[in-house]
C-alpha atoms as one frame of an Amber mdcrd trajectory, in Angstrom:
protein
   2.757  24.708 -13.341   3.393  21.786 -15.468   1.989  18.473 -13.792   4.144
  16.374 -11.797   5.085  13.469 -13.502   7.447  10.242 -13.173  10.380  11.826
 -15.230   9.941  14.291 -12.178  11.382  12.030  -9.500  14.563  12.843  -7.791
  17.729  10.331  -8.308  16.879   7.885  -6.370  20.767   6.382  -6.323  21.851
   4.710  -3.614  17.966   4.003  -1.958  16.535   0.963  -1.366  12.606   0.321
  -1.698  10.163  -2.623  -0.882   7.124  -2.526  -3.071   4.530  -4.825  -2.370
   2.436  -6.375  -4.944   5.131  -5.344  -7.313   4.370  -8.017  -9.777   1.162
  -6.034 -11.942  -0.465  -2.696 -11.877   0.278   0.096  -9.924   3.072  -1.673
  -7.638   4.902  -2.913 -11.190   4.810   0.753 -12.468   5.963   2.358  -9.100
   8.870  -0.539  -8.604   9.844   0.162 -12.326  10.073   4.025 -12.080  12.199
   4.025  -9.082  14.452   1.507 -10.180  14.679   3.844 -13.366  15.884   6.251
 -10.915  18.833   4.268  -9.328  17.149   2.806  -6.583  17.715  -0.665  -5.232
  13.642  -2.194  -5.726  12.545  -5.475  -3.728   9.362  -6.593  -5.536   7.462
  -8.272  -2.765   5.034 -10.685  -3.893   3.050 -13.739  -2.952   3.809 -15.727
  -6.214   7.619 -16.441  -6.755   6.333 -17.559 -11.020   4.582 -13.906 -10.923
   7.354 -12.077  -9.119  10.374 -13.503 -10.953   8.555 -12.913 -14.220   8.003
  -9.357 -13.127  11.754  -9.377 -12.424  12.485 -10.320 -15.787  10.498  -7.879
 -17.527  11.683  -4.914 -15.324  15.020  -5.686 -16.645  14.196  -5.860 -20.454
  12.457  -2.200 -19.681  15.437  -0.649 -17.651  18.565  -2.543 -18.041  20.744
  -2.661 -15.550  18.000  -1.966 -12.918  18.716  -3.228  -9.357  15.641  -4.965
  -8.504  14.783  -8.678  -7.008  11.761 -10.922  -6.012  11.229 -11.250  -2.290
   8.066 -13.573  -1.494   5.857 -12.042   0.572   2.103 -13.212   1.372   0.454
 -10.600   3.179  -2.816 -13.212   4.225  -0.181 -14.871   6.312   1.401 -13.555
   9.320   3.990 -16.123   9.168   5.124 -15.252   5.630   5.110 -11.402   6.909
   7.477 -12.339   9.591   9.732 -14.266   7.390  10.085 -11.911   4.444  11.334
  -9.149   7.496  13.524 -11.595   8.791  15.008 -12.611   5.730  15.604  -8.812
   4.453  19.255  -8.801   4.710  19.779  -5.269   3.700  21.003  -2.598   6.286
  19.299  -0.140   4.755  15.655   0.551   3.744  14.729   3.839   2.744  11.250
   3.684   0.935   8.451   0.873   2.342   5.009   1.037  -0.238   2.742  -0.542
   0.945   0.596  -1.167  -2.466  -0.753  -4.732  -2.661  -4.239  -5.235  -1.846
  -7.656  -6.978  -3.124 -10.671  -5.428  -3.800 -14.372  -6.697  -3.496 -13.842
 -10.286  -2.491 -16.428 -12.703  -1.771 -16.196 -13.370   2.043 -12.739 -15.292
   2.732 -10.601 -15.424   5.517  -6.595 -15.206   5.863  -4.378 -17.886   7.040
  -4.691 -16.487  10.515  -8.459 -16.426  10.275  -9.018 -12.794   9.597 -11.815
 -11.468   6.957  -9.525 -11.099   3.784  -9.983  -7.424   2.757  -8.999  -6.429
   6.301  -6.269  -8.997   6.733  -4.551  -8.196   3.316  -4.872  -4.890   2.908
  -4.346  -3.832   6.616  -3.109  -6.111   8.833  -0.290  -7.353   6.580   1.032
  -4.066   5.749   0.255  -3.033   9.755   2.602  -6.131  10.762   5.131  -5.700
   7.729   5.873  -1.713   8.374   6.112  -2.510  12.056   9.041  -5.499  11.699
  10.869  -3.113   8.775  10.347   0.184  10.939  13.889   0.000  12.901  15.415
  -0.242   9.355  13.373   2.688   8.205  14.326   4.833  11.278  17.984   4.337
  10.688  17.599   6.176   7.051  17.226  10.183   7.097  14.578  11.088   4.787
  12.925   7.352   4.529   8.866   7.209   3.706   6.193   4.708   4.239   3.668
   5.271   1.671   0.388   3.043   2.104  -1.863   2.979  -0.858  -5.634   3.413
   0.173  -8.610   4.389  -2.004 -11.158   7.146  -2.649 -13.637   4.129  -1.756
 -12.702   4.927   1.933 -15.618   7.016   1.849 -18.058   3.861   1.529 -17.736
   3.377   5.498 -15.673   3.800   8.801 -14.368   1.102  10.322 -16.339  -0.592
  12.841 -13.991  -1.500  15.843 -16.188  -3.812  17.020 -16.644  -6.269  13.828
 -13.299  -5.592  12.330 -13.544  -8.695  10.499 -17.114  -8.138   9.390 -18.537
 -11.575  11.090 -21.740 -10.013  12.000 -22.622  -8.923   8.194 -20.587  -9.050
   5.517 -20.823  -6.448   2.227 -17.825  -6.870   0.147 -17.639  -3.186  -0.853
 -18.348  -1.954   2.282 -15.822  -4.473   3.710 -13.289  -2.827   0.934 -14.429
   0.574   1.863 -13.581  -0.040   5.825  -9.781  -1.595   4.841  -8.980   1.337
   2.832 -10.247   3.687   5.881  -7.971   1.412   7.961  -5.213   1.997   5.647
  -5.595   5.952   6.285  -6.310   6.040  10.014  -3.007   3.609  10.382  -1.195
   6.389   8.320  -2.632   9.080  10.295  -1.344   7.442  13.707   1.656   6.250
  12.650   2.842   9.565  11.324   1.639  11.176  14.703   3.650   8.800  16.693
   6.806   9.366  14.135   6.402  13.252  14.810   6.060  12.917  18.504   9.284
  10.539  18.575  11.352  13.296  16.612  12.104  11.149  13.776  11.897  12.580
  10.371  10.827   9.312   8.943   7.336  10.243   6.839   4.425   8.330   6.480
   2.208   9.418   3.950  -0.822   8.045   2.096  -1.806   7.719  -1.981  -4.279
   6.698  -3.763  -4.560   5.946  -7.697  -8.042   7.264  -8.657  -9.916   5.188
 -11.270  -6.979   3.104 -12.598  -6.982   0.205 -14.986  -5.357  -2.659 -12.764
  -6.915  -6.447 -12.261  -8.053  -5.532  -9.260 -11.488  -4.706 -10.706 -12.237
  -8.028 -12.008 -10.738 -10.768  -9.203 -13.354 -10.899  -7.302 -16.074 -11.598
 -10.023 -13.603 -13.938 -11.744 -13.309 -15.858  -8.011 -17.086 -16.122  -8.265
 -17.291 -17.092 -11.882 -19.400 -13.672 -12.165 -19.151 -13.497 -16.060 -21.403
 -10.188 -16.369 -19.501  -8.233 -13.700 -16.232  -9.335 -14.885 -17.425  -7.702
 -18.603 -18.356  -5.210 -17.029 -15.047  -4.134 -15.043 -13.244  -4.785 -17.760
 -15.706  -2.353 -20.023 -15.033   0.387 -17.288 -11.704  -0.041 -17.056 -11.253
   0.757 -20.869 -13.602   3.479 -20.907 -13.509   5.300 -17.823 -10.216   4.468
 -16.411  -6.767   5.782 -16.157  -3.736   3.585 -17.054  -1.552   1.909 -14.440
   1.439   4.422 -15.329  -0.667   7.479 -14.616  -2.175   5.862 -11.638   0.907
   5.218 -10.152   2.190   8.857 -10.155   0.383   9.990  -7.264   2.228   6.953
  -5.492   5.427   7.992  -6.917   4.762  11.335  -5.989   4.050  10.623  -1.817
   7.485   8.286  -2.224  10.026  10.993  -3.706   8.554  14.538  -4.468  10.343
  16.804  -2.025   8.446  18.692   0.884   5.812  15.896   1.313   4.595  15.964
   5.169   3.523  13.598   7.329  -0.232  12.425   6.749  -0.497  13.599   3.354
  -2.898  11.979   0.978  -2.155  12.385  -2.795  -4.623  11.353  -5.462  -5.490
  12.997  -8.786  -6.100  16.297  -8.838  -9.352  15.595 -11.722 -12.310  15.023
  -9.027  -9.919  12.261  -7.645 -10.243   9.984 -10.358  -7.693  10.783 -12.808
  -5.068  13.491 -13.872  -1.841  14.691 -12.322  -1.055  14.236  -8.303  -2.144
  16.429  -5.942  -3.807  16.851  -2.328  -6.898  14.456  -2.277 -10.074  14.631
   0.011 -10.614  12.257   2.630 -13.451  11.673   4.702 -13.423  13.288   8.373
 -13.055   9.996  10.308  -9.708   9.156   9.164  -7.917  11.847  10.845  -9.528
  10.974  14.173  -6.953  10.262  17.132  -9.023   8.485  19.105 -10.125   6.039
  16.075  -6.521   5.837  15.186  -5.443   4.968  18.749  -8.044   2.365  18.680
  -7.392   0.604  15.165  -3.473   0.830  16.015  -4.150  -0.720  19.920  -6.795
  -3.839  17.918  -4.135  -4.418  14.876  -1.087  -4.770  17.426  -3.629  -7.554
  19.520  -4.547  -9.100  16.553  -1.240  -8.933  14.510   1.187  -9.400  17.919
   3.532  -6.763  16.318   4.509  -3.694  18.312   6.175  -0.922  16.774   9.106
  -0.477  18.433  10.308   2.431  19.907   7.086   3.995  18.918   5.074   1.378
  21.179   6.414  -0.721  24.362   6.522  -4.664  24.071   8.539  -6.831  21.421
   7.592  -8.115  18.262
């Protein structure tokens, strides 16, 4: 059976997608291919300059594409709320929680959260909750959250979600990616229990060549580490185009089930899209419920009608 590729994406005409971090890398490719198949795509990015440049570039690659920029800083909950409040579309069919940071030196978000946990998980948790009412209105809508095989580096520490007791950049990254999978697991469970046909799934790109690998070393001026990351991208990584395929599969392929985790078939590093291994702790109902409750408390966002209260 031939490997599933971007050319297998079903027609997306009449559908609207929001893709976070769509100005470069996996997010850009994901947004472009959805637009190529007829979707209207909002490129949700922190930088207006880079986001607008991505829109312009995409229009040269896919003439006539329905794409636009939307400002979204996942490290600032006020920005997340503003994006959701300004979202004027009456429909939302696809939410691709793609944006992320990796192995950064210890930093805090505007709201005081450790940056990797705050951006990779809490920002997307809040965004999903605020946009959920529109997703629930659309038959066959999907929420795809991008995790990583490096979630295997560690389970979350529910008592130290912001790594205040100790901070190890790679462990913090792995835990944030575990949080992505636990969030997907709990969201999928709640959606099924509510009777909704909205599917929450997750995906990862394997080892894909993006700017994630070099961002941390560049921030600290670690030039040797930056060169090693660049060399690894050239020698071992697959392209962003290939890395986006599992994300696109989770977002559009027929038959995707709640809580599926899709990644490259080639030992999880590269190759066509298929079911991916995940650590047992990412399927824990107890772990999912505890992270959900903590995330609601930290962000102030509740998922109506999946939980009580108001956003």
